[in-house]
mmCIF file of the N, C-alpha and C atoms, coordinates in Angstrom:
data_MODEL
# 
_entry.id   MODEL 
# 
loop_
_atom_site.group_PDB 
_atom_site.id 
_atom_site.type_symbol 
_atom_site.label_atom_id 
_atom_site.label_alt_id 
_atom_site.label_comp_id 
_atom_site.label_asym_id 
_atom_site.label_entity_id 
_atom_site.label_seq_id 
_atom_site.pdbx_PDB_ins_code 
_atom_site.Cartn_x 
_atom_site.Cartn_y 
_atom_site.Cartn_z 
_atom_site.occupancy 
_atom_site.B_iso_or_equiv 
_atom_site.pdbx_formal_charge 
_atom_site.auth_seq_id 
_atom_site.auth_comp_id 
_atom_site.auth_asym_id 
_atom_site.auth_atom_id 
_atom_site.pdbx_PDB_model_num 
ATOM 1   N N  . UNK A 1 1  ? 53.144 26.779 -43.859 1.00 0.00 ? 1  UNK A N  1 
ATOM 2   C CA . UNK A 1 1  ? 54.428 26.419 -44.421 1.00 0.00 ? 1  UNK A CA 1 
ATOM 3   C C  . UNK A 1 1  ? 54.817 27.517 -45.420 1.00 0.00 ? 1  UNK A C  1 
ATOM 4   N N  . UNK A 1 2  ? 56.038 27.975 -45.309 1.00 0.00 ? 2  UNK A N  1 
ATOM 5   C CA . UNK A 1 2  ? 56.516 29.019 -46.220 1.00 0.00 ? 2  UNK A CA 1 
ATOM 6   C C  . UNK A 1 2  ? 56.853 28.417 -47.587 1.00 0.00 ? 2  UNK A C  1 
ATOM 7   N N  . UNK A 1 3  ? 57.010 29.274 -48.573 1.00 0.00 ? 3  UNK A N  1 
ATOM 8   C CA . UNK A 1 3  ? 57.406 28.816 -49.909 1.00 0.00 ? 3  UNK A CA 1 
ATOM 9   C C  . UNK A 1 3  ? 58.779 28.157 -49.858 1.00 0.00 ? 3  UNK A C  1 
ATOM 10  N N  . UNK A 1 4  ? 59.665 28.683 -49.005 1.00 0.00 ? 4  UNK A N  1 
ATOM 11  C CA . UNK A 1 4  ? 61.002 28.104 -48.880 1.00 0.00 ? 4  UNK A CA 1 
ATOM 12  C C  . UNK A 1 4  ? 60.927 26.706 -48.259 1.00 0.00 ? 4  UNK A C  1 
ATOM 13  N N  . UNK A 1 5  ? 60.098 26.551 -47.215 1.00 0.00 ? 5  UNK A N  1 
ATOM 14  C CA . UNK A 1 5  ? 59.904 25.225 -46.613 1.00 0.00 ? 5  UNK A CA 1 
ATOM 15  C C  . UNK A 1 5  ? 59.379 24.241 -47.657 1.00 0.00 ? 5  UNK A C  1 
ATOM 16  N N  . UNK A 1 6  ? 58.403 24.675 -48.442 1.00 0.00 ? 6  UNK A N  1 
ATOM 17  C CA . UNK A 1 6  ? 57.823 23.808 -49.473 1.00 0.00 ? 6  UNK A CA 1 
ATOM 18  C C  . UNK A 1 6  ? 58.875 23.404 -50.505 1.00 0.00 ? 6  UNK A C  1 
ATOM 19  N N  . UNK A 1 7  ? 59.756 24.323 -50.862 1.00 0.00 ? 7  UNK A N  1 
ATOM 20  C CA . UNK A 1 7  ? 60.807 24.019 -51.843 1.00 0.00 ? 7  UNK A CA 1 
ATOM 21  C C  . UNK A 1 7  ? 61.786 22.983 -51.298 1.00 0.00 ? 7  UNK A C  1 
ATOM 22  N N  . UNK A 1 8  ? 62.162 23.109 -50.024 1.00 0.00 ? 8  UNK A N  1 
ATOM 23  C CA . UNK A 1 8  ? 63.086 22.135 -49.439 1.00 0.00 ? 8  UNK A CA 1 
ATOM 24  C C  . UNK A 1 8  ? 62.416 20.766 -49.295 1.00 0.00 ? 8  UNK A C  1 
ATOM 25  N N  . UNK A 1 9  ? 61.128 20.762 -48.939 1.00 0.00 ? 9  UNK A N  1 
ATOM 26  C CA . UNK A 1 9  ? 60.412 19.488 -48.844 1.00 0.00 ? 9  UNK A CA 1 
ATOM 27  C C  . UNK A 1 9  ? 60.277 18.855 -50.228 1.00 0.00 ? 9  UNK A C  1 
ATOM 28  N N  . UNK A 1 10 ? 60.076 19.664 -51.251 1.00 0.00 ? 10 UNK A N  1 
ATOM 29  C CA . UNK A 1 10 ? 60.008 19.138 -52.620 1.00 0.00 ? 10 UNK A CA 1 
ATOM 30  C C  . UNK A 1 10 ? 61.335 18.487 -53.008 1.00 0.00 ? 10 UNK A C  1 
ATOM 31  N N  . UNK A 1 11 ? 62.446 19.075 -52.578 1.00 0.00 ? 11 UNK A N  1 
ATOM 32  C CA . UNK A 1 11 ? 63.756 18.463 -52.837 1.00 0.00 ? 11 UNK A CA 1 
ATOM 33  C C  . UNK A 1 11 ? 63.843 17.096 -52.170 1.00 0.00 ? 11 UNK A C  1 
ATOM 34  N N  . UNK A 1 12 ? 63.358 17.016 -50.917 1.00 0.00 ? 12 UNK A N  1 
ATOM 35  C CA . UNK A 1 12 ? 63.378 15.742 -50.192 1.00 0.00 ? 12 UNK A CA 1 
ATOM 36  C C  . UNK A 1 12 ? 62.512 14.703 -50.907 1.00 0.00 ? 12 UNK A C  1 
ATOM 37  N N  . UNK A 1 13 ? 61.368 15.117 -51.420 1.00 0.00 ? 13 UNK A N  1 
ATOM 38  C CA . UNK A 1 13 ? 60.497 14.190 -52.149 1.00 0.00 ? 13 UNK A CA 1 
ATOM 39  C C  . UNK A 1 13 ? 61.158 13.695 -53.436 1.00 0.00 ? 13 UNK A C  1 
ATOM 40  N N  . UNK A 1 14 ? 61.862 14.576 -54.134 1.00 0.00 ? 14 UNK A N  1 
ATOM 41  C CA . UNK A 1 14 ? 62.573 14.158 -55.348 1.00 0.00 ? 14 UNK A CA 1 
ATOM 42  C C  . UNK A 1 14 ? 63.689 13.165 -55.014 1.00 0.00 ? 14 UNK A C  1 
ATOM 43  N N  . UNK A 1 15 ? 64.389 13.412 -53.908 1.00 0.00 ? 15 UNK A N  1 
ATOM 44  C CA . UNK A 1 15 ? 65.421 12.466 -53.480 1.00 0.00 ? 15 UNK A CA 1 
ATOM 45  C C  . UNK A 1 15 ? 64.812 11.105 -53.161 1.00 0.00 ? 15 UNK A C  1 
ATOM 46  N N  . UNK A 1 16 ? 63.668 11.106 -52.486 1.00 0.00 ? 16 UNK A N  1 
ATOM 47  C CA . UNK A 1 16 ? 63.009 9.848  -52.121 1.00 0.00 ? 16 UNK A CA 1 
ATOM 48  C C  . UNK A 1 16 ? 62.709 9.007  -53.353 1.00 0.00 ? 16 UNK A C  1 
ATOM 49  N N  . UNK A 1 17 ? 62.343 9.645  -54.445 1.00 0.00 ? 17 UNK A N  1 
ATOM 50  C CA . UNK A 1 17 ? 62.028 8.926  -55.687 1.00 0.00 ? 17 UNK A CA 1 
ATOM 51  C C  . UNK A 1 17 ? 63.202 8.091  -56.192 1.00 0.00 ? 17 UNK A C  1 
ATOM 52  N N  . UNK A 1 18 ? 64.415 8.485  -55.857 1.00 0.00 ? 18 UNK A N  1 
ATOM 53  C CA . UNK A 1 18 ? 65.597 7.733  -56.307 1.00 0.00 ? 18 UNK A CA 1 
ATOM 54  C C  . UNK A 1 18 ? 65.627 6.319  -55.730 1.00 0.00 ? 18 UNK A C  1 
ATOM 55  N N  . UNK A 1 19 ? 64.938 6.111  -54.608 1.00 0.00 ? 19 UNK A N  1 
ATOM 56  C CA . UNK A 1 19 ? 64.914 4.797  -53.984 1.00 0.00 ? 19 UNK A CA 1 
ATOM 57  C C  . UNK A 1 19 ? 63.805 3.894  -54.480 1.00 0.00 ? 19 UNK A C  1 
ATOM 58  N N  . UNK A 1 20 ? 63.024 4.381  -55.420 1.00 0.00 ? 20 UNK A N  1 
ATOM 59  C CA . UNK A 1 20 ? 61.917 3.579  -55.950 1.00 0.00 ? 20 UNK A CA 1 
ATOM 60  C C  . UNK A 1 20 ? 62.456 2.261  -56.512 1.00 0.00 ? 20 UNK A C  1 
ATOM 61  N N  . UNK A 1 21 ? 61.780 1.184  -56.174 1.00 0.00 ? 21 UNK A N  1 
ATOM 62  C CA . UNK A 1 21 ? 62.091 -0.177 -56.635 1.00 0.00 ? 21 UNK A CA 1 
ATOM 63  C C  . UNK A 1 21 ? 63.281 -0.825 -55.927 1.00 0.00 ? 21 UNK A C  1 
ATOM 64  N N  . UNK A 1 22 ? 63.964 -0.120 -55.026 1.00 0.00 ? 22 UNK A N  1 
ATOM 65  C CA . UNK A 1 22 ? 65.115 -0.734 -54.343 1.00 0.00 ? 22 UNK A CA 1 
ATOM 66  C C  . UNK A 1 22 ? 64.955 -0.792 -52.829 1.00 0.00 ? 22 UNK A C  1 
ATOM 67  N N  . UNK A 1 23 ? 63.911 -0.177 -52.292 1.00 0.00 ? 23 UNK A N  1 
ATOM 68  C CA . UNK A 1 23 ? 63.775 -0.121 -50.836 1.00 0.00 ? 23 UNK A CA 1 
ATOM 69  C C  . UNK A 1 23 ? 62.743 -1.095 -50.268 1.00 0.00 ? 23 UNK A C  1 
ATOM 70  N N  . UNK A 1 24 ? 62.030 -1.797 -51.106 1.00 0.00 ? 24 UNK A N  1 
ATOM 71  C CA . UNK A 1 24 ? 60.986 -2.707 -50.627 1.00 0.00 ? 24 UNK A CA 1 
ATOM 72  C C  . UNK A 1 24 ? 61.562 -3.684 -49.614 1.00 0.00 ? 24 UNK A C  1 
ATOM 73  N N  . UNK A 1 25 ? 60.906 -3.975 -48.517 1.00 0.00 ? 25 UNK A N  1 
ATOM 74  C CA . UNK A 1 25 ? 59.543 -3.594 -48.179 1.00 0.00 ? 25 UNK A CA 1 
ATOM 75  C C  . UNK A 1 25 ? 59.456 -2.242 -47.464 1.00 0.00 ? 25 UNK A C  1 
ATOM 76  N N  . UNK A 1 26 ? 60.546 -1.530 -47.390 1.00 0.00 ? 26 UNK A N  1 
ATOM 77  C CA . UNK A 1 26 ? 60.561 -0.226 -46.726 1.00 0.00 ? 26 UNK A CA 1 
ATOM 78  C C  . UNK A 1 26 ? 60.095 0.869  -47.677 1.00 0.00 ? 26 UNK A C  1 
ATOM 79  N N  . UNK A 1 27 ? 59.663 2.007  -47.123 1.00 0.00 ? 27 UNK A N  1 
ATOM 80  C CA . UNK A 1 27 ? 59.228 3.116  -47.978 1.00 0.00 ? 27 UNK A CA 1 
ATOM 81  C C  . UNK A 1 27 ? 60.413 3.874  -48.578 1.00 0.00 ? 27 UNK A C  1 
ATOM 82  N N  . UNK A 1 28 ? 60.138 4.627  -49.621 1.00 0.00 ? 28 UNK A N  1 
ATOM 83  C CA . UNK A 1 28 ? 61.129 5.541  -50.202 1.00 0.00 ? 28 UNK A CA 1 
ATOM 84  C C  . UNK A 1 28 ? 61.160 6.785  -49.319 1.00 0.00 ? 28 UNK A C  1 
ATOM 85  N N  . UNK A 1 29 ? 62.345 7.192  -48.892 1.00 0.00 ? 29 UNK A N  1 
ATOM 86  C CA . UNK A 1 29 ? 62.473 8.342  -47.993 1.00 0.00 ? 29 UNK A CA 1 
ATOM 87  C C  . UNK A 1 29 ? 63.607 9.231  -48.481 1.00 0.00 ? 29 UNK A C  1 
ATOM 88  N N  . UNK A 1 30 ? 63.372 10.537 -48.420 1.00 0.00 ? 30 UNK A N  1 
ATOM 89  C CA . UNK A 1 30 ? 64.403 11.518 -48.744 1.00 0.00 ? 30 UNK A CA 1 
ATOM 90  C C  . UNK A 1 30 ? 64.551 12.497 -47.596 1.00 0.00 ? 30 UNK A C  1 
ATOM 91  N N  . UNK A 1 31 ? 65.748 13.068 -47.454 1.00 0.00 ? 31 UNK A N  1 
ATOM 92  C CA . UNK A 1 31 ? 66.011 14.041 -46.390 1.00 0.00 ? 31 UNK A CA 1 
ATOM 93  C C  . UNK A 1 31 ? 66.939 15.134 -46.911 1.00 0.00 ? 31 UNK A C  1 
ATOM 94  N N  . UNK A 1 32 ? 66.639 16.360 -46.513 1.00 0.00 ? 32 UNK A N  1 
ATOM 95  C CA . UNK A 1 32 ? 67.458 17.517 -46.859 1.00 0.00 ? 32 UNK A CA 1 
ATOM 96  C C  . UNK A 1 32 ? 67.734 18.274 -45.566 1.00 0.00 ? 32 UNK A C  1 
ATOM 97  N N  . UNK A 1 33 ? 68.990 18.625 -45.321 1.00 0.00 ? 33 UNK A N  1 
ATOM 98  C CA . UNK A 1 33 ? 69.373 19.389 -44.132 1.00 0.00 ? 33 UNK A CA 1 
ATOM 99  C C  . UNK A 1 33 ? 69.749 20.794 -44.584 1.00 0.00 ? 33 UNK A C  1 
ATOM 100 N N  . UNK A 1 34 ? 69.129 21.785 -43.939 1.00 0.00 ? 34 UNK A N  1 
ATOM 101 C CA . UNK A 1 34 ? 69.290 23.183 -44.344 1.00 0.00 ? 34 UNK A CA 1 
ATOM 102 C C  . UNK A 1 34 ? 69.754 24.019 -43.165 1.00 0.00 ? 34 UNK A C  1 
ATOM 103 N N  . UNK A 1 35 ? 70.763 24.835 -43.404 1.00 0.00 ? 35 UNK A N  1 
ATOM 104 C CA . UNK A 1 35 ? 71.259 25.760 -42.383 1.00 0.00 ? 35 UNK A CA 1 
ATOM 105 C C  . UNK A 1 35 ? 71.428 27.127 -43.026 1.00 0.00 ? 35 UNK A C  1 
ATOM 106 N N  . UNK A 1 36 ? 70.829 28.120 -42.410 1.00 0.00 ? 36 UNK A N  1 
ATOM 107 C CA . UNK A 1 36 ? 70.904 29.498 -42.906 1.00 0.00 ? 36 UNK A CA 1 
ATOM 108 C C  . UNK A 1 36 ? 70.491 29.594 -44.372 1.00 0.00 ? 36 UNK A C  1 
ATOM 109 N N  . UNK A 1 37 ? 69.455 28.844 -44.743 1.00 0.00 ? 37 UNK A N  1 
ATOM 110 C CA . UNK A 1 37 ? 68.918 28.910 -46.092 1.00 0.00 ? 37 UNK A CA 1 
ATOM 111 C C  . UNK A 1 37 ? 69.686 28.137 -47.142 1.00 0.00 ? 37 UNK A C  1 
ATOM 112 N N  . UNK A 1 38 ? 70.739 27.423 -46.734 1.00 0.00 ? 38 UNK A N  1 
ATOM 113 C CA . UNK A 1 38 ? 71.568 26.663 -47.670 1.00 0.00 ? 38 UNK A CA 1 
ATOM 114 C C  . UNK A 1 38 ? 71.497 25.170 -47.355 1.00 0.00 ? 38 UNK A C  1 
ATOM 115 N N  . UNK A 1 39 ? 71.392 24.352 -48.382 1.00 0.00 ? 39 UNK A N  1 
ATOM 116 C CA . UNK A 1 39 ? 71.399 22.899 -48.195 1.00 0.00 ? 39 UNK A CA 1 
ATOM 117 C C  . UNK A 1 39 ? 72.816 22.467 -47.841 1.00 0.00 ? 39 UNK A C  1 
ATOM 118 N N  . UNK A 1 40 ? 72.948 21.797 -46.698 1.00 0.00 ? 40 UNK A N  1 
ATOM 119 C CA . UNK A 1 40 ? 74.263 21.317 -46.250 1.00 0.00 ? 40 UNK A CA 1 
ATOM 120 C C  . UNK A 1 40 ? 74.361 19.794 -46.273 1.00 0.00 ? 40 UNK A C  1 
ATOM 121 N N  . UNK A 1 41 ? 73.234 19.111 -46.462 1.00 0.00 ? 41 UNK A N  1 
ATOM 122 C CA . UNK A 1 41 ? 73.247 17.655 -46.523 1.00 0.00 ? 41 UNK A CA 1 
ATOM 123 C C  . UNK A 1 41 ? 72.018 17.121 -47.227 1.00 0.00 ? 41 UNK A C  1 
ATOM 124 N N  . UNK A 1 42 ? 72.206 16.040 -47.964 1.00 0.00 ? 42 UNK A N  1 
ATOM 125 C CA . UNK A 1 42 ? 71.114 15.376 -48.677 1.00 0.00 ? 42 UNK A CA 1 
ATOM 126 C C  . UNK A 1 42 ? 71.283 13.872 -48.529 1.00 0.00 ? 42 UNK A C  1 
ATOM 127 N N  . UNK A 1 43 ? 70.169 13.174 -48.530 1.00 0.00 ? 43 UNK A N  1 
ATOM 128 C CA . UNK A 1 43 ? 70.256 11.728 -48.501 1.00 0.00 ? 43 UNK A CA 1 
ATOM 129 C C  . UNK A 1 43 ? 68.932 11.094 -48.860 1.00 0.00 ? 43 UNK A C  1 
ATOM 130 N N  . UNK A 1 44 ? 69.000 9.838  -49.241 1.00 0.00 ? 44 UNK A N  1 
ATOM 131 C CA . UNK A 1 44 ? 67.779 9.070  -49.486 1.00 0.00 ? 44 UNK A CA 1 
ATOM 132 C C  . UNK A 1 44 ? 68.047 7.615  -49.137 1.00 0.00 ? 44 UNK A C  1 
ATOM 133 N N  . UNK A 1 45 ? 66.970 6.888  -48.895 1.00 0.00 ? 45 UNK A N  1 
ATOM 134 C CA . UNK A 1 45 ? 67.082 5.467  -48.572 1.00 0.00 ? 45 UNK A CA 1 
ATOM 135 C C  . UNK A 1 45 ? 67.343 4.735  -49.878 1.00 0.00 ? 45 UNK A C  1 
ATOM 136 N N  . UNK A 1 46 ? 68.569 4.275  -50.050 1.00 0.00 ? 46 UNK A N  1 
ATOM 137 C CA . UNK A 1 46 ? 69.015 3.689  -51.314 1.00 0.00 ? 46 UNK A CA 1 
ATOM 138 C C  . UNK A 1 46 ? 68.499 2.269  -51.500 1.00 0.00 ? 46 UNK A C  1 
ATOM 139 N N  . UNK A 1 47 ? 68.608 1.461  -50.437 1.00 0.00 ? 47 UNK A N  1 
ATOM 140 C CA . UNK A 1 47 ? 68.293 0.040  -50.564 1.00 0.00 ? 47 UNK A CA 1 
ATOM 141 C C  . UNK A 1 47 ? 67.868 -0.511 -49.213 1.00 0.00 ? 47 UNK A C  1 
ATOM 142 N N  . UNK A 1 48 ? 66.903 -1.419 -49.220 1.00 0.00 ? 48 UNK A N  1 
ATOM 143 C CA . UNK A 1 48 ? 66.447 -2.049 -47.984 1.00 0.00 ? 48 UNK A CA 1 
ATOM 144 C C  . UNK A 1 48 ? 67.632 -2.668 -47.254 1.00 0.00 ? 48 UNK A C  1 
ATOM 145 N N  . UNK A 1 49 ? 67.689 -2.429 -45.954 1.00 0.00 ? 49 UNK A N  1 
ATOM 146 C CA . UNK A 1 49 ? 68.760 -2.979 -45.135 1.00 0.00 ? 49 UNK A CA 1 
ATOM 147 C C  . UNK A 1 49 ? 69.977 -2.084 -45.031 1.00 0.00 ? 49 UNK A C  1 
ATOM 148 N N  . UNK A 1 50 ? 70.000 -0.995 -45.782 1.00 0.00 ? 50 UNK A N  1 
ATOM 149 C CA . UNK A 1 50 ? 71.132 -0.068 -45.731 1.00 0.00 ? 50 UNK A CA 1 
ATOM 150 C C  . UNK A 1 50 ? 70.725 1.211  -45.005 1.00 0.00 ? 50 UNK A C  1 
ATOM 151 N N  . UNK A 1 51 ? 71.648 2.167  -44.909 1.00 0.00 ? 51 UNK A N  1 
ATOM 152 C CA . UNK A 1 51 ? 71.414 3.395  -44.157 1.00 0.00 ? 51 UNK A CA 1 
ATOM 153 C C  . UNK A 1 51 ? 70.182 4.161  -44.602 1.00 0.00 ? 51 UNK A C  1 
ATOM 154 N N  . UNK A 1 52 ? 69.554 4.791  -43.650 1.00 0.00 ? 52 UNK A N  1 
ATOM 155 C CA . UNK A 1 52 ? 68.349 5.563  -43.924 1.00 0.00 ? 52 UNK A CA 1 
ATOM 156 C C  . UNK A 1 52 ? 68.699 6.947  -44.458 1.00 0.00 ? 52 UNK A C  1 
ATOM 157 N N  . UNK A 1 53 ? 67.712 7.597  -45.036 1.00 0.00 ? 53 UNK A N  1 
ATOM 158 C CA . UNK A 1 53 ? 67.899 8.910  -45.671 1.00 0.00 ? 53 UNK A CA 1 
ATOM 159 C C  . UNK A 1 53 ? 68.517 9.926  -44.728 1.00 0.00 ? 53 UNK A C  1 
ATOM 160 N N  . UNK A 1 54 ? 67.986 10.005 -43.514 1.00 0.00 ? 54 UNK A N  1 
ATOM 161 C CA . UNK A 1 54 ? 68.475 11.021 -42.583 1.00 0.00 ? 54 UNK A CA 1 
ATOM 162 C C  . UNK A 1 54 ? 69.913 10.748 -42.150 1.00 0.00 ? 54 UNK A C  1 
ATOM 163 N N  . UNK A 1 55 ? 70.302 9.481  -42.106 1.00 0.00 ? 55 UNK A N  1 
ATOM 164 C CA . UNK A 1 55 ? 71.681 9.122  -41.762 1.00 0.00 ? 55 UNK A CA 1 
ATOM 165 C C  . UNK A 1 55 ? 72.628 9.593  -42.857 1.00 0.00 ? 55 UNK A C  1 
ATOM 166 N N  . UNK A 1 56 ? 72.267 9.332  -44.106 1.00 0.00 ? 56 UNK A N  1 
ATOM 167 C CA . UNK A 1 56 ? 73.100 9.785  -45.227 1.00 0.00 ? 56 UNK A CA 1 
ATOM 168 C C  . UNK A 1 56 ? 73.217 11.309 -45.234 1.00 0.00 ? 56 UNK A C  1 
ATOM 169 N N  . UNK A 1 57 ? 72.097 11.989 -45.003 1.00 0.00 ? 57 UNK A N  1 
ATOM 170 C CA . UNK A 1 57 ? 72.101 13.455 -45.010 1.00 0.00 ? 57 UNK A CA 1 
ATOM 171 C C  . UNK A 1 57 ? 72.956 14.012 -43.876 1.00 0.00 ? 57 UNK A C  1 
ATOM 172 N N  . UNK A 1 58 ? 72.852 13.424 -42.693 1.00 0.00 ? 58 UNK A N  1 
ATOM 173 C CA . UNK A 1 58 ? 73.660 13.888 -41.558 1.00 0.00 ? 58 UNK A CA 1 
ATOM 174 C C  . UNK A 1 58 ? 75.145 13.653 -41.797 1.00 0.00 ? 58 UNK A C  1 
ATOM 175 N N  . UNK A 1 59 ? 75.481 12.534 -42.390 1.00 0.00 ? 59 UNK A N  1 
ATOM 176 C CA . UNK A 1 59 ? 76.898 12.276 -42.696 1.00 0.00 ? 59 UNK A CA 1 
ATOM 177 C C  . UNK A 1 59 ? 77.438 13.300 -43.687 1.00 0.00 ? 59 UNK A C  1 
ATOM 178 N N  . UNK A 1 60 ? 76.647 13.628 -44.696 1.00 0.00 ? 60 UNK A N  1 
ATOM 179 C CA . UNK A 1 60 ? 77.089 14.614 -45.679 1.00 0.00 ? 60 UNK A CA 1 
ATOM 180 C C  . UNK A 1 60 ? 77.232 15.993 -45.040 1.00 0.00 ? 60 UNK A C  1 
ATOM 181 N N  . UNK A 1 61 ? 76.308 16.344 -44.158 1.00 0.00 ? 61 UNK A N  1 
ATOM 182 C CA . UNK A 1 61 ? 76.326 17.669 -43.531 1.00 0.00 ? 61 UNK A CA 1 
ATOM 183 C C  . UNK A 1 61 ? 77.451 17.809 -42.514 1.00 0.00 ? 61 UNK A C  1 
ATOM 184 N N  . UNK A 1 62 ? 77.792 16.739 -41.829 1.00 0.00 ? 62 UNK A N  1 
ATOM 185 C CA . UNK A 1 62 ? 78.832 16.804 -40.805 1.00 0.00 ? 62 UNK A CA 1 
ATOM 186 C C  . UNK A 1 62 ? 78.485 17.821 -39.726 1.00 0.00 ? 62 UNK A C  1 
ATOM 187 N N  . UNK A 1 63 ? 79.464 18.591 -39.301 1.00 0.00 ? 63 UNK A N  1 
ATOM 188 C CA . UNK A 1 63 ? 79.263 19.580 -38.235 1.00 0.00 ? 63 UNK A CA 1 
ATOM 189 C C  . UNK A 1 63 ? 78.269 20.668 -38.626 1.00 0.00 ? 63 UNK A C  1 
ATOM 190 N N  . UNK A 1 64 ? 78.074 20.887 -39.921 1.00 0.00 ? 64 UNK A N  1 
ATOM 191 C CA . UNK A 1 64 ? 77.122 21.908 -40.370 1.00 0.00 ? 64 UNK A CA 1 
ATOM 192 C C  . UNK A 1 64 ? 75.690 21.562 -39.973 1.00 0.00 ? 64 UNK A C  1 
ATOM 193 N N  . UNK A 1 65 ? 75.439 20.309 -39.575 1.00 0.00 ? 65 UNK A N  1 
ATOM 194 C CA . UNK A 1 65 ? 74.095 19.903 -39.167 1.00 0.00 ? 65 UNK A CA 1 
ATOM 195 C C  . UNK A 1 65 ? 73.683 20.513 -37.831 1.00 0.00 ? 65 UNK A C  1 
ATOM 196 N N  . UNK A 1 66 ? 74.642 20.942 -37.037 1.00 0.00 ? 66 UNK A N  1 
ATOM 197 C CA . UNK A 1 66 ? 74.307 21.530 -35.726 1.00 0.00 ? 66 UNK A CA 1 
ATOM 198 C C  . UNK A 1 66 ? 73.487 22.800 -35.920 1.00 0.00 ? 66 UNK A C  1 
ATOM 199 N N  . UNK A 1 67 ? 72.297 22.813 -35.327 1.00 0.00 ? 67 UNK A N  1 
ATOM 200 C CA . UNK A 1 67 ? 71.420 23.972 -35.417 1.00 0.00 ? 67 UNK A CA 1 
ATOM 201 C C  . UNK A 1 67 ? 70.671 24.088 -36.733 1.00 0.00 ? 67 UNK A C  1 
ATOM 202 N N  . UNK A 1 68 ? 70.784 23.076 -37.582 1.00 0.00 ? 68 UNK A N  1 
ATOM 203 C CA . UNK A 1 68 ? 70.126 23.098 -38.892 1.00 0.00 ? 68 UNK A CA 1 
ATOM 204 C C  . UNK A 1 68 ? 68.712 22.520 -38.794 1.00 0.00 ? 68 UNK A C  1 
ATOM 205 N N  . UNK A 1 69 ? 67.984 22.624 -39.880 1.00 0.00 ? 69 UNK A N  1 
ATOM 206 C CA . UNK A 1 69 ? 66.635 22.075 -39.997 1.00 0.00 ? 69 UNK A CA 1 
ATOM 207 C C  . UNK A 1 69 ? 66.670 20.888 -40.947 1.00 0.00 ? 69 UNK A C  1 
ATOM 208 N N  . UNK A 1 70 ? 65.989 19.805 -40.562 1.00 0.00 ? 70 UNK A N  1 
ATOM 209 C CA . UNK A 1 70 ? 65.904 18.621 -41.421 1.00 0.00 ? 70 UNK A CA 1 
ATOM 210 C C  . UNK A 1 70 ? 64.508 18.557 -42.032 1.00 0.00 ? 70 UNK A C  1 
ATOM 211 N N  . UNK A 1 71 ? 64.466 18.428 -43.335 1.00 0.00 ? 71 UNK A N  1 
ATOM 212 C CA . UNK A 1 71 ? 63.226 18.195 -44.070 1.00 0.00 ? 71 UNK A CA 1 
ATOM 213 C C  . UNK A 1 71 ? 63.272 16.739 -44.496 1.00 0.00 ? 71 UNK A C  1 
ATOM 214 N N  . UNK A 1 72 ? 62.374 15.930 -43.932 1.00 0.00 ? 72 UNK A N  1 
ATOM 215 C CA . UNK A 1 72 ? 62.398 14.489 -44.174 1.00 0.00 ? 72 UNK A CA 1 
ATOM 216 C C  . UNK A 1 72 ? 60.987 14.038 -44.552 1.00 0.00 ? 72 UNK A C  1 
ATOM 217 N N  . UNK A 1 73 ? 60.886 13.138 -45.515 1.00 0.00 ? 73 UNK A N  1 
ATOM 218 C CA . UNK A 1 73 ? 59.580 12.722 -46.010 1.00 0.00 ? 73 UNK A CA 1 
ATOM 219 C C  . UNK A 1 73 ? 58.883 11.693 -45.120 1.00 0.00 ? 73 UNK A C  1 
ATOM 220 N N  . UNK A 1 74 ? 59.565 11.235 -44.079 1.00 0.00 ? 74 UNK A N  1 
ATOM 221 C CA . UNK A 1 74 ? 58.978 10.292 -43.127 1.00 0.00 ? 74 UNK A CA 1 
ATOM 222 C C  . UNK A 1 74 ? 59.648 10.514 -41.784 1.00 0.00 ? 74 UNK A C  1 
ATOM 223 N N  . UNK A 1 75 ? 58.914 10.292 -40.712 1.00 0.00 ? 75 UNK A N  1 
ATOM 224 C CA . UNK A 1 75 ? 59.523 10.486 -39.398 1.00 0.00 ? 75 UNK A CA 1 
ATOM 225 C C  . UNK A 1 75 ? 60.703 9.531  -39.240 1.00 0.00 ? 75 UNK A C  1 
ATOM 226 N N  . UNK A 1 76 ? 61.750 9.966  -38.528 1.00 0.00 ? 76 UNK A N  1 
ATOM 227 C CA . UNK A 1 76 ? 62.914 9.091  -38.329 1.00 0.00 ? 76 UNK A CA 1 
ATOM 228 C C  . UNK A 1 76 ? 62.513 7.801  -37.622 1.00 0.00 ? 76 UNK A C  1 
ATOM 229 N N  . UNK A 1 77 ? 63.160 6.722  -37.993 1.00 0.00 ? 77 UNK A N  1 
ATOM 230 C CA . UNK A 1 77 ? 62.878 5.419  -37.394 1.00 0.00 ? 77 UNK A CA 1 
ATOM 231 C C  . UNK A 1 77 ? 63.458 5.334  -35.990 1.00 0.00 ? 77 UNK A C  1 
ATOM 232 N N  . UNK A 1 78 ? 62.782 4.577  -35.150 1.00 0.00 ? 78 UNK A N  1 
ATOM 233 C CA . UNK A 1 78 ? 63.293 4.277  -33.824 1.00 0.00 ? 78 UNK A CA 1 
ATOM 234 C C  . UNK A 1 78 ? 64.161 3.032  -33.932 1.00 0.00 ? 78 UNK A C  1 
ATOM 235 N N  . UNK A 1 79 ? 65.366 3.110  -33.407 1.00 0.00 ? 79 UNK A N  1 
ATOM 236 C CA . UNK A 1 79 ? 66.247 1.955  -33.442 1.00 0.00 ? 79 UNK A CA 1 
ATOM 237 C C  . UNK A 1 79 ? 66.124 1.135  -32.161 1.00 0.00 ? 79 UNK A C  1 
ATOM 238 N N  . UNK A 1 80 ? 65.163 1.494  -31.296 1.00 0.00 ? 80 UNK A N  1 
ATOM 239 C CA . UNK A 1 80 ? 64.913 0.770  -30.051 1.00 0.00 ? 80 UNK A CA 1 
ATOM 240 C C  . UNK A 1 80 ? 63.501 0.214  -30.110 1.00 0.00 ? 80 UNK A C  1 
ATOM 241 N N  . UNK A 1 81 ? 63.374 -1.074 -30.340 1.00 0.00 ? 81 UNK A N  1 
ATOM 242 C CA . UNK A 1 81 ? 62.061 -1.694 -30.424 1.00 0.00 ? 81 UNK A CA 1 
ATOM 243 C C  . UNK A 1 81 ? 61.460 -1.521 -31.805 1.00 0.00 ? 81 UNK A C  1 
ATOM 244 N N  . UNK A 1 82 ? 60.297 -2.064 -31.996 1.00 0.00 ? 82 UNK A N  1 
ATOM 245 C CA . UNK A 1 82 ? 59.611 -1.983 -33.285 1.00 0.00 ? 82 UNK A CA 1 
ATOM 246 C C  . UNK A 1 82 ? 58.240 -1.379 -33.065 1.00 0.00 ? 82 UNK A C  1 
ATOM 247 N N  . UNK A 1 83 ? 57.735 -0.697 -34.082 1.00 0.00 ? 83 UNK A N  1 
ATOM 248 C CA . UNK A 1 83 ? 56.377 -0.144 -33.989 1.00 0.00 ? 83 UNK A CA 1 
ATOM 249 C C  . UNK A 1 83 ? 55.472 -0.828 -34.972 1.00 0.00 ? 83 UNK A C  1 
# 
């Protein structure tokens, strides 16, 4: 992992902390979307039952998300079935 990758993941971890105490029973999750070295979207899981971190980040990024890299503190959830 490069220093730049680590820095973007650290941003995602800091975002995840914002959901502490409001996401139970779900985990705290943060996501950062990066294109050409620039953050184009950020999000975190704000509250249980509401949009997930990656959804918020993708909405903020809009079309800039195409071809970008997502740094997310947890794998995206499957909306088909349960694991």
